[in-house]
C-alpha positions in Angstrom: -146.7 -67.0 56.4 -143.8 -65.4 54.6 -141.0 -63.7 56.5 -140.8 -60.0 56.5 -138.4 -58.2 54.1 -136.3 -57.1 57.1 -135.5 -60.7 58.0 -134.8 -61.9 54.4 -131.7 -61.2 52.3 -128.4 -59.9 53.6 -127.4 -60.7 57.2 -127.2 -57.8 59.6 -123.4 -57.9 59.9 -123.1 -57.3 56.1 -125.5 -54.4 56.2 -123.3 -52.7 58.8 -120.3 -52.6 56.5 -119.4 -48.9 55.8 -119.7 -49.0 52.0 -117.6 -45.9 51.5 -114.7 -47.7 53.2 -115.2 -50.7 51.0 -115.0 -48.4 47.9 -111.8 -46.7 49.1 -110.2 -50.1 49.7 -111.3 -51.3 46.2 -109.8 -48.2 44.7 -106.4 -48.9 46.4 -106.4 -52.4 44.9 -107.5 -51.0 41.5 -104.7 -48.5 41.5 -102.1 -51.2 42.2 -103.6 -53.4 39.5 -103.4 -50.7 36.9 -99.8 -50.1 37.7 -99.1 -53.4 36.0 -98.8 -53.3 32.2 -101.7 -55.0 30.3 -99.5 -58.0 29.4 -98.6 -58.6 33.1 -102.2 -58.2 34.2 -103.4 -60.7 31.6 -100.6 -63.1 32.5 -101.4 -62.8 36.3 -105.1 -63.3 35.7 -104.4 -66.4 33.6 -102.0 -67.9 36.1 -104.4 -67.3 39.0 -107.3 -68.7 37.1 -105.4 -71.8 36.1 -104.2 -72.4 39.7 -107.8 -72.3 41.1 -106.3 -71.1 44.3 -103.9 -74.1 44.6 -100.2 -73.5 43.9 -99.9 -77.3 43.2 -101.9 -76.8 40.0 -99.1 -74.7 38.6 -95.7 -75.7 37.2 -92.5 -74.5 38.9 -92.1 -71.9 36.2 -95.6 -70.6 36.6 -95.2 -70.4 40.4 -92.0 -68.4 39.9 -93.7 -66.1 37.4 -96.6 -65.6 39.8 -94.2 -64.6 42.5 -92.5 -62.0 40.2 -95.9 -60.6 39.2 -97.2 -60.3 42.8 -94.0 -58.6 43.8 -94.7 -56.0 41.1 -97.9 -55.3 42.9 -95.9 -54.3 45.9 -97.9 -56.0 48.6 -96.1 -54.2 51.4 -97.1 -50.8 49.9 -100.7 -52.0 49.6 -100.6 -52.9 53.3 -99.3 -49.4 54.2 -102.0 -47.9 52.1 -104.7 -50.0 53.8 -103.5 -49.3 57.4 -105.3 -46.1 57.9 -108.5 -47.7 56.7 -108.1 -50.7 59.0 -107.7 -48.3 61.9 -110.9 -46.4 60.9 -112.8 -49.7 60.6 -111.6 -51.0 63.9 -112.6 -47.7 65.6 -116.0 -47.8 64.0 -116.6 -51.3 65.3 -115.7 -50.1 68.8 -112.8 -52.5 69.2 -109.8 -51.4 71.2 -106.5 -52.9 70.1 -103.0 -52.1 70.8 -101.3 -49.9 68.2 -104.6 -48.6 66.8 
C-alpha cells in the first residue's frame, strides 16, 4: 500500500513557511549582492567556491580578500534590514521573546 500524497514529500514544518516572507528576505540579499560590482561578485563567488565552506582551504591573501568583499556587503546593514522580518516571523510562529 502506498502512502497518501499528503504524507509524502515536504515535511509539515517546511510547508508552514510563509513564502512571501522568504521572497522578501531573498530580495534583501539580492539587493546587497547587486551593490557589488561584477568583478567583486565574481571574485567573491570564486573564493567561496574554492573554500568549500572551510577557511583553511584558502591562502592568507584569499582570506583577507574575502573579508574585504564581505565588508562591502555591509552585514550589519543586512541585519538591520532583516530585523522587521524576523519580528514578523517570530510573531507568526506565536513565540514571545524579549525585545520582539
